C-alpha positions in Angstrom: -43.4 -8.2 7.7 -39.9 -9.1 6.6 -39.2 -8.4 3.0 -37.0 -11.0 1.2 -33.9 -9.3 -0.1 -32.6 -12.1 -2.3 -34.6 -15.1 -3.5 -34.2 -18.0 -1.1 -35.1 -20.5 -3.8 -31.8 -20.6 -5.5 -32.8 -23.7 -7.5 -35.5 -21.8 -9.4 -33.5 -18.6 -9.7 -30.0 -20.0 -10.4 -29.7 -18.0 -13.6 -30.7 -14.7 -11.9 -28.2 -15.3 -9.1 -25.4 -16.3 -11.5 -26.0 -13.3 -13.7 -25.5 -11.0 -10.7 -22.0 -12.4 -10.0 -19.2 -10.1 -11.1 -16.6 -11.5 -13.6 -13.0 -11.3 -12.6 -9.8 -11.8 -14.5 -6.9 -14.0 -13.2 -9.2 -16.7 -11.7 -9.3 -20.3 -12.6 -9.7 -23.8 -11.4 -7.6 -26.9 -11.6 -9.1 -29.6 -14.0 -8.2 -32.6 -11.8 -9.4 -31.3 -8.4 -11.7 -28.4 -9.3 -9.8 -26.3 -6.8 -10.0 -22.5 -7.2 -6.7 -20.8 -8.1 -5.5 -17.3 -8.8 -3.4 -17.2 -12.0 -0.4 -15.1 -11.1 1.5 -15.6 -14.4 -0.2 -17.4 -17.4 3.2 -18.4 -18.8 6.7 -18.7 -17.4 9.9 -17.7 -19.2 11.5 -20.8 -20.8 8.4 -22.8 -19.9 5.4 -21.5 -21.9 3.3 -24.6 -21.2 3.3 -23.9 -17.5 1.7 -21.2 -15.3 2.3 -20.0 -11.8 -0.8 -20.2 -9.6 -1.8 -20.3 -6.0 -4.8 -21.3 -3.9 -6.1 -18.2 -2.1 -7.9 -20.5 0.4 -4.5 -21.3 1.9 -3.9 -17.6 3.1 -5.0 -16.6 6.6 -8.1 -14.4 6.8 -6.3 -11.1 7.0 -4.0 -11.8 4.0 -6.8 -13.4 2.1 -8.9 -10.2 2.4 -6.0 -8.0 1.4 -5.3 -10.2 -1.6 -9.0 -10.2 -2.6 -9.1 -6.4 -2.5 -6.1 -6.3 -4.8 -7.5 -8.9 -7.2 -10.8 -7.0 -7.5 -9.0 -3.6 -7.9 -9.2 -1.8 -11.3 -5.4 -2.0 -11.4 -5.4 -5.8 -11.2 -8.4 -6.2 -13.6 -6.7 -4.0 -16.1 -3.3 -5.7 -15.9 -2.0 -8.3 -18.4 -0.6 -10.5 -15.5 -1.7 -10.5 -11.9 1.9 -11.0 -10.8 3.0 -7.6 -11.9 0.4 -6.0 -9.7 1.2 -8.3 -6.7 4.9 -7.3 -7.1 3.9 -3.7 -6.3 1.4 -4.3 -3.5 1.7 -5.2 0.2 -0.3 -7.1 2.7 -1.6 -5.3 5.8 1.7 -6.0 7.6 3.7 -4.3 4.8 5.0 -7.5 3.3 5.3 -7.5 -0.5 2.5 -9.8 -1.8 4.5 -11.5 -4.6 7.6 -12.0 -2.4 5.4 -13.5 0.4 3.7 -15.9 -1.9 7.1 -17.0 -3.4 9.0 -17.3 -0.1 6.1 -19.0 1.6 6.0 -21.7 -1.2 2.4 -20.7 -2.1 3.2 -20.4 -5.9 2.8 -23.7 -7.8 4.0 -24.4 -11.4 1.1 -26.1 -13.1 0.7 -27.1 -16.7 -1.6 -24.7 -18.6 -3.6 -27.5 -20.0 -4.6 -28.4 -16.4 -6.1 -25.0 -15.7 -9.5 -23.8 -16.7 -10.0 -20.0 -16.8 -13.4 -19.1 -15.4 -14.6 -16.0 -17.1 -18.2 -16.0 -16.0 -20.9 -17.8 -14.1 -21.4 -21.4 -15.0 -19.4 -23.4 -17.5 -20.3 -21.2 -20.5 -17.5 -18.8 -19.8 -14.8 -21.3 -19.3 -11.7 -21.8 -21.5 -8.6 -23.9 -21.1 -5.6 -21.7 -20.3 -3.5 -23.3 -23.1 -6.2 -22.2 -25.6 -6.5 -18.8 -24.1 -2.7 -18.3 -24.3 -2.8 -19.3 -28.0 -5.6 -16.8 -28.7 -3.8 -13.9 -26.9 -0.5 -14.7 -28.7 -2.3 -14.8 -32.0 -4.0 -11.4 -31.2 -0.7 -9.9 -30.3 1.2 -11.4 -33.2 3.7 -13.3 -31.1 4.5 -16.9 -30.0 3.0 -18.2 -26.8 6.6 -18.4 -25.5 6.9 -14.6 -25.9 3.9 -13.9 -23.6 5.9 -14.5 -20.5 6.6 -11.4 -18.4 10.2 -10.9 -17.4 11.0 -10.7 -13.7 8.8 -7.9 -12.3 10.9 -7.3 -9.2 13.4 -4.5 -9.3 16.9 -5.5 -10.4 19.2 -5.8 -7.5 22.7 -4.3 -7.9 25.5 -6.7 -7.3 28.9 -5.7 -6.1 31.6 -7.5 -7.9 35.2 -7.4 -7.0 37.7 -7.4 -9.9 41.4 -7.6 -9.6 43.3 -5.5 -12.1 47.0 -5.6 -12.0 47.0 -6.3 -8.3 44.4 -3.5 -7.5 40.9 -4.2 -6.3 38.1 -2.5 -8.1 34.5 -2.6 -7.0 31.9 -2.1 -9.7 28.1 -2.3 -9.6 26.2 -4.3 -12.2 
């Protein structure tokens, strides 16, 4: 006799199935299309009413699996912004995750009022990203515009040539 591991009648047990789903931060959906997105940065410097998101479904299987492991990691779940973690992590081929998403044009600037953050199963745990940002800003005692994380990538040193009385000087900034 085969014992049933999970109820096959999802209709009758939808609440039980939904309650077993794990809740993850940094996940949302677009209001207009209902497409699932990963919220990389909830706000953008100089553009606090916009967020940077991407659709994980557009990654190939290998990169999607690598991304999913990072998203579900304790480090990502404990971070303020997913993008700061992605800036430190690599895909299986050694490519930096955040740089890959940026250079591959995966990241999209979307108005925060068009993003619903899904914090649980069903619609009871949903909140508009604009409202969530306001709550976080109030809790931290800052403006929404001050929530934006500065560039998480390491600063690149630039070599600048200066001419001083006919002599060339090379300095690093």
